[in-house]
PARO-941719 format. One record per atom (N, C-alpha, C, O): residue number from 1; residue in one letter; x, y, z. Coordinates in nm, 3 decimals. Atoms other than C-alpha are relative to their C-alpha. Layout:
<sites>
[NUM "a" [X Y Z]]
...
</sites>
This chain:
<sites>
[1 "m" [0.101 -0.105 -0.004]]
[1 "m" [-0.016 -0.005 0.012]]
[1 "m" [0.096 0.128 -0.022]]
[1 "m" [0.204 0.132 0.037]]
[2 "s" [-0.090 -0.112 0.031]]
[2 "s" [0.132 0.330 -0.118]]
[2 "s" [0.000 0.100 0.149]]
[2 "s" [-0.096 0.110 0.225]]
[3 "r" [0.004 -0.058 -0.148]]
[3 "r" [0.230 0.540 0.193]]
[3 "r" [-0.080 0.144 0.003]]
[3 "r" [-0.123 0.191 0.108]]
[4 "n" [0.060 -0.107 0.017]]
[4 "n" [0.075 0.854 0.051]]
[4 "n" [-0.171 -0.033 -0.057]]
[4 "n" [-0.255 0.057 -0.060]]
[5 "s" [0.103 0.035 0.037]]
[5 "s" [-0.216 0.710 -0.067]]
[5 "s" [-0.162 0.050 0.092]]
[5 "s" [-0.154 0.049 0.215]]
[6 "k" [0.133 -0.025 -0.083]]
[6 "k" [-0.609 0.815 0.063]]
[6 "k" [-0.092 -0.139 -0.021]]
[6 "k" [-0.129 -0.193 -0.125]]
[7 "t" [0.069 0.138 0.017]]
[7 "t" [-0.787 0.511 0.135]]
[7 "t" [-0.152 0.045 0.073]]
[7 "t" [-0.161 0.063 0.194]]
[8 "s" [0.130 -0.003 -0.010]]
[8 "s" [-1.155 0.569 0.149]]
[8 "s" [-0.088 -0.087 0.127]]
[8 "s" [-0.053 -0.203 0.149]]
[9 "a" [0.076 0.040 -0.101]]
[9 "a" [-1.404 0.487 0.437]]
[9 "a" [-0.021 -0.148 -0.032]]
[9 "a" [0.027 -0.238 0.037]]
[10 "a" [0.014 0.102 0.038]]
[10 "a" [-1.527 0.214 0.238]]
[10 "a" [0.111 -0.127 -0.022]]
[10 "a" [0.098 -0.248 -0.005]]
[11 "q" [-0.137 0.131 0.030]]
[11 "q" [-1.186 0.023 0.151]]
[11 "q" [0.027 -0.003 0.128]]
[11 "q" [0.048 -0.119 0.162]]
[12 "q" [-0.066 0.007 -0.126]]
[12 "q" [-1.081 0.108 0.517]]
[12 "q" [-0.091 -0.114 0.057]]
[12 "q" [-0.040 -0.211 0.113]]
[13 "l" [0.098 0.109 -0.064]]
[13 "l" [-1.411 -0.100 0.623]]
[13 "l" [0.027 -0.152 -0.059]]
[13 "l" [0.018 -0.253 0.012]]
[14 "k" [-0.044 0.114 0.049]]
[14 "k" [-1.304 -0.368 0.364]]
[14 "k" [0.107 -0.084 0.029]]
[14 "k" [0.102 -0.207 0.028]]
[15 "f" [-0.133 0.042 -0.080]]
[15 "f" [-0.950 -0.414 0.504]]
[15 "f" [-0.021 -0.046 0.114]]
[15 "f" [0.019 -0.159 0.140]]
[16 "v" [0.037 0.041 -0.135]]
[16 "v" [-1.082 -0.419 0.858]]
[16 "v" [-0.056 -0.119 0.025]]
[16 "v" [-0.040 -0.180 0.131]]
[17 "m" [0.076 0.093 -0.014]]
[17 "m" [-1.304 -0.681 0.773]]
[17 "m" [0.034 -0.127 -0.063]]
[17 "m" [-0.017 -0.233 -0.027]]
[18 "e" [-0.133 0.107 0.071]]
[18 "e" [-1.045 -0.904 0.537]]
[18 "e" [0.079 -0.054 0.145]]
[18 "e" [0.090 -0.169 0.187]]
[19 "c" [-0.093 0.051 -0.144]]
[19 "c" [-0.821 -0.875 0.884]]
[19 "c" [-0.094 -0.078 0.075]]
[19 "c" [-0.075 -0.198 0.090]]
[20 "r" [0.055 0.052 -0.131]]
[20 "r" [-1.069 -0.950 1.137]]
[20 "r" [-0.069 -0.173 -0.052]]
[20 "r" [-0.086 -0.271 0.021]]
[21 "k" [-0.004 0.162 0.068]]
[21 "k" [-1.157 -1.277 0.899]]
[21 "k" [0.095 -0.094 -0.009]]
[21 "k" [0.078 -0.215 0.011]]
[22 "s" [-0.116 0.072 0.023]]
[22 "s" [-0.841 -1.388 0.834]]
[22 "s" [0.048 -0.103 0.058]]
[22 "s" [0.108 -0.197 0.006]]
[23 "g" [-0.023 0.091 -0.130]]
[23 "g" [-0.806 -1.558 1.172]]
[23 "g" [0.145 0.023 0.027]]
[23 "g" [0.203 -0.056 0.101]]
[24 "k" [-0.150 -0.034 -0.058]]
[24 "k" [-0.438 -1.382 1.195]]
[24 "k" [-0.010 0.091 0.081]]
[24 "k" [-0.121 0.144 0.083]]
[25 "t" [-0.004 -0.100 -0.088]]
[25 "t" [-0.344 -1.137 1.456]]
[25 "t" [-0.034 0.117 -0.092]]
[25 "t" [-0.012 0.118 -0.213]]
[26 "d" [-0.010 -0.164 0.107]]
[26 "d" [-0.424 -0.760 1.326]]
[26 "d" [0.152 0.011 -0.030]]
[26 "d" [0.181 0.006 -0.150]]
[27 "a" [-0.139 -0.008 0.063]]
[27 "a" [-0.017 -0.724 1.334]]
[27 "a" [0.036 -0.090 -0.141]]
[27 "a" [0.072 -0.047 -0.250]]
[28 "q" [-0.058 0.075 0.118]]
[28 "q" [0.056 -1.022 1.117]]
[28 "q" [-0.077 0.035 -0.127]]
[28 "q" [-0.021 0.037 -0.236]]
[29 "w" [0.075 -0.023 0.146]]
[29 "w" [-0.226 -0.936 0.859]]
[29 "w" [0.059 0.155 -0.023]]
[29 "w" [0.100 0.176 -0.137]]
[30 "c" [-0.045 -0.134 0.044]]
[30 "c" [-0.117 -0.577 0.853]]
[30 "c" [0.152 0.006 -0.040]]
[30 "c" [0.190 0.098 -0.112]]
[31 "i" [-0.146 0.025 0.045]]
[31 "i" [0.245 -0.666 0.801]]
[31 "i" [0.009 -0.073 -0.149]]
[31 "i" [0.083 -0.039 -0.240]]
[32 "e" [0.020 0.038 0.128]]
[32 "e" [0.136 -0.891 0.523]]
[32 "e" [-0.027 0.066 -0.101]]
[32 "e" [0.042 0.047 -0.201]]
[33 "n" [0.059 -0.064 0.077]]
[33 "n" [-0.074 -0.653 0.342]]
[33 "n" [0.079 0.154 0.001]]
[33 "n" [0.014 0.238 -0.061]]
[34 "g" [-0.090 -0.107 0.002]]
[34 "g" [0.182 -0.358 0.383]]
[34 "g" [-0.079 0.110 0.069]]
[34 "g" [-0.099 0.214 0.006]]
[35 "i" [0.075 -0.113 -0.087]]
[35 "i" [-0.015 -0.148 0.656]]
[35 "i" [0.036 0.008 0.096]]
[35 "i" [0.035 -0.091 0.170]]
[36 "r" [-0.039 0.014 -0.121]]
[36 "r" [0.114 -0.015 0.919]]
[36 "r" [-0.105 0.000 0.142]]
[36 "r" [-0.206 0.070 0.141]]
[37 "p" [0.082 0.057 -0.103]]
[37 "p" [-0.048 -0.132 1.249]]
[37 "p" [-0.092 0.132 0.072]]
[37 "p" [-0.204 0.143 0.122]]
[38 "a" [0.091 -0.126 -0.092]]
[38 "a" [-0.117 0.216 1.388]]
[38 "a" [-0.083 0.040 -0.116]]
[38 "a" [-0.195 0.076 -0.080]]
[39 "t" [0.120 -0.036 0.116]]
[39 "t" [-0.300 0.297 1.023]]
[39 "t" [-0.095 -0.054 0.016]]
[39 "t" [-0.201 0.008 0.015]]
[40 "f" [0.110 0.072 0.007]]
[40 "f" [-0.499 0.030 1.054]]
[40 "f" [-0.064 0.008 0.151]]
[40 "f" [-0.177 -0.041 0.146]]
[41 "y" [0.086 -0.034 -0.143]]
[41 "y" [-0.626 0.101 1.435]]
[41 "y" [-0.035 0.137 -0.017]]
[41 "y" [-0.138 0.164 0.045]]
[42 "n" [0.072 -0.122 -0.011]]
[42 "n" [-0.677 0.467 1.360]]
[42 "n" [-0.129 -0.011 -0.139]]
[42 "n" [-0.216 0.074 -0.159]]
[43 "w" [0.123 0.016 0.085]]
[43 "w" [-0.913 0.340 1.072]]
[43 "w" [-0.109 -0.071 0.100]]
[43 "w" [-0.221 -0.023 0.117]]
[44 "v" [0.101 0.070 -0.102]]
[44 "v" [-1.085 0.100 1.327]]
[44 "v" [-0.071 0.115 0.115]]
[44 "v" [-0.185 0.105 0.159]]
[45 "s" [0.044 -0.107 -0.065]]
[45 "s" [-1.127 0.402 1.534]]
[45 "s" [-0.130 0.085 -0.053]]
[45 "s" [-0.243 0.114 -0.012]]
[46 "r" [0.083 -0.101 0.084]]
[46 "r" [-1.254 0.613 1.275]]
[46 "r" [-0.132 -0.056 -0.047]]
[46 "r" [-0.226 0.020 -0.068]]
[47 "l" [0.108 0.052 0.044]]
[47 "l" [-1.508 0.351 1.161]]
[47 "l" [-0.096 -0.024 0.118]]
[47 "l" [-0.216 -0.025 0.094]]
[48 "r" [0.093 0.025 -0.120]]
[48 "r" [-1.657 0.284 1.517]]
[48 "r" [-0.039 0.151 0.023]]
[48 "r" [-0.147 0.156 0.080]]
[49 "t" [0.061 -0.127 0.019]]
[49 "t" [-1.707 0.680 1.496]]
[49 "t" [-0.098 0.025 -0.056]]
[49 "t" [-0.212 0.045 -0.013]]
[50 "l" [0.136 0.002 0.102]]
[50 "l" [-1.891 0.702 1.216]]
[50 "l" [-0.117 -0.077 0.042]]
[50 "l" [-0.229 -0.026 0.056]]
[51 "r" [0.139 0.094 -0.036]]
[51 "r" [-2.121 0.404 1.315]]
[51 "r" [-0.081 0.069 0.111]]
[51 "r" [-0.204 0.078 0.103]]
[52 "c" [0.053 -0.080 -0.124]]
[52 "c" [-2.203 0.588 1.626]]
[52 "c" [-0.072 0.115 -0.041]]
[52 "c" [-0.190 0.128 -0.009]]
[53 "e" [0.084 -0.090 0.057]]
[53 "e" [-2.280 0.909 1.436]]
[53 "e" [-0.122 -0.014 -0.067]]
[53 "e" [-0.229 0.042 -0.043]]
[54 "i" [0.138 0.059 0.040]]
[54 "i" [-2.493 0.705 1.189]]
[54 "i" [-0.119 -0.047 0.116]]
[54 "i" [-0.237 -0.028 0.088]]
[55 "f" [0.087 0.069 -0.078]]
[55 "f" [-2.672 0.545 1.475]]
[55 "f" [-0.079 0.089 0.080]]
[55 "f" [-0.196 0.066 0.111]]
[56 "s" [0.076 -0.106 -0.058]]
[56 "s" [-2.742 0.873 1.657]]
[56 "s" [-0.079 0.078 -0.119]]
[56 "s" [-0.167 0.156 -0.080]]
[57 "v" [0.047 -0.072 0.105]]
[57 "v" [-2.852 1.013 1.322]]
[57 "v" [-0.139 -0.046 0.006]]
[57 "v" [-0.237 0.027 0.016]]
[58 "n" [0.131 0.098 0.024]]
[58 "n" [-3.119 0.714 1.294]]
[58 "n" [-0.071 0.023 0.126]]
[58 "n" [-0.192 0.042 0.113]]
[59 "l" [0.080 -0.035 -0.157]]
[59 "l" [-3.228 0.773 1.681]]
[59 "l" [-0.091 0.136 -0.041]]
[59 "l" [-0.214 0.129 -0.041]]
[60 "d" [0.057 -0.115 0.023]]
[60 "d" [-3.318 1.127 1.589]]
[60 "d" [-0.110 0.008 -0.104]]
[60 "d" [-0.203 0.088 -0.109]]
[61 "l" [0.119 0.027 0.106]]
[61 "l" [-3.523 1.027 1.312]]
[61 "l" [-0.115 -0.072 0.051]]
[61 "l" [-0.208 -0.075 -0.029]]
[62 "l" [0.105 0.076 -0.019]]
[62 "l" [-3.768 0.809 1.512]]
[62 "l" [-0.075 0.113 0.107]]
[62 "l" [-0.185 0.088 0.157]]
</sites>
């Protein structure tokens, strides 16, 4: 993975799901896929925040 590339939230989610389904540790998966573990964990954190924001917006619609 290129160091300067921007990764969309959809692509980040795809990578996180691939990692979690792989049965490998996050660190092992990241090393094999050329992603810094710190970057991976930033993605996980952002995706959790996005999920919470989406969930709270949906609750406001009820």
